C-alpha positions, 0 to 999 in steps of 0.5 A: 638304109640307103647306099648313101647312108650305110656304113662303108667298109675298107680292107687295108693291107699293111695296116700295122704301121706307117701309111696303113696304120694312119689310114685305118685310124683316120677312116675308122674315126670317120665312121668307116668299118676297117678290116686291119690286115697284116702279119703283126697281129699285136700291133693290129690289136693296139690300133683296133683299141684306138678305134670305135667299138665294133668298127674294126676287125683284126686279120692275120694276113700274109699277102704272099699267101693266096689262100690266107688272103682270100680267107681274110676277105671272106671273113671281112665280108661276113663280118661287115656284110660288104667290102666297099674299098681295098687299100692294097698297101703292104710293101717292103723295102730293099737292102743296100748294094744295088744290082752288083751286091744286094742279096738276092733274097731281098730282091725275092722278098720285094717281088713276093710282097710288092708285086705278087702280094699286091696282085694276089690282094687285088685278085682276092678283093675283086669279087667283093669290089665288083659286087659293091661297085667299089674302089681299089686304092694302090700304094705306088711310089714316086719311085715308080715314075723315076729311076733310082740307081740300083734299086729293085724297090724302084723296079717293084713300084714301076710294076705297082704303078703299071698294075693300077693302070692296067687294072683300071682298064680291066674294070672299065664299065664296071662302076668300080674305081681305081686310085693310084697313090704315089708318095715321095719319101715318107717317114716310116719304119722303112728307114732306120733313122728319122727323116724330118723333111719327109712326108708323114704317114697321115699326109698319105692317109688324108689323100686316101680318105679324100679319094675314097670319099668322093661321089661314085661319079668321081674317080681320082686316078692318080695322086702324086704326093711330095714333100715340100723342098726347103733347100734350093 
């Protein structure tokens, strides 16, 4: 089977809900093999049941645990034979209070997951991505371009955006591609109430699908995706 016709494999962190779930379902139904990685294994099993038989792999994965992340990539590679793309998407939000009053343990979780977890995921992925001349997709945020008052989450997304740019520089000449996805507000489990004017997870899934479906000669660098503003 030629590279052009072979089934491609994507490894998705934070795959149990929101953007990760929507992307897994969209790509799985478009013929990709999907390695579903998250801590909520029960939710991953439900997603896998919606995908074509043999196209998904459920992985209990805590992105803050380097050894666990590395083992999950090894299992995915052994299962599907190659990893063509990684969607480093796992993340967490913050708690109210700003820098004056927010609990420090919420800051630590943000740093551990949104920054260190992202970096650990990419480091574990790179041996496979380099071998495949593959694709790294990073979930950043418009909050990584703007300044949100008192927001450690925004700080973490500035770091995620910078990581994607710095990774692209490191991989220059390798044949690998890096795409930074920067959504505006998305109606996900981050919020306690519905956000009717926000983007939907599948809006971002379509963007990821577009990026990873381009020919190997095309790198989609950044995608800033915003909801349409209805009020003047």
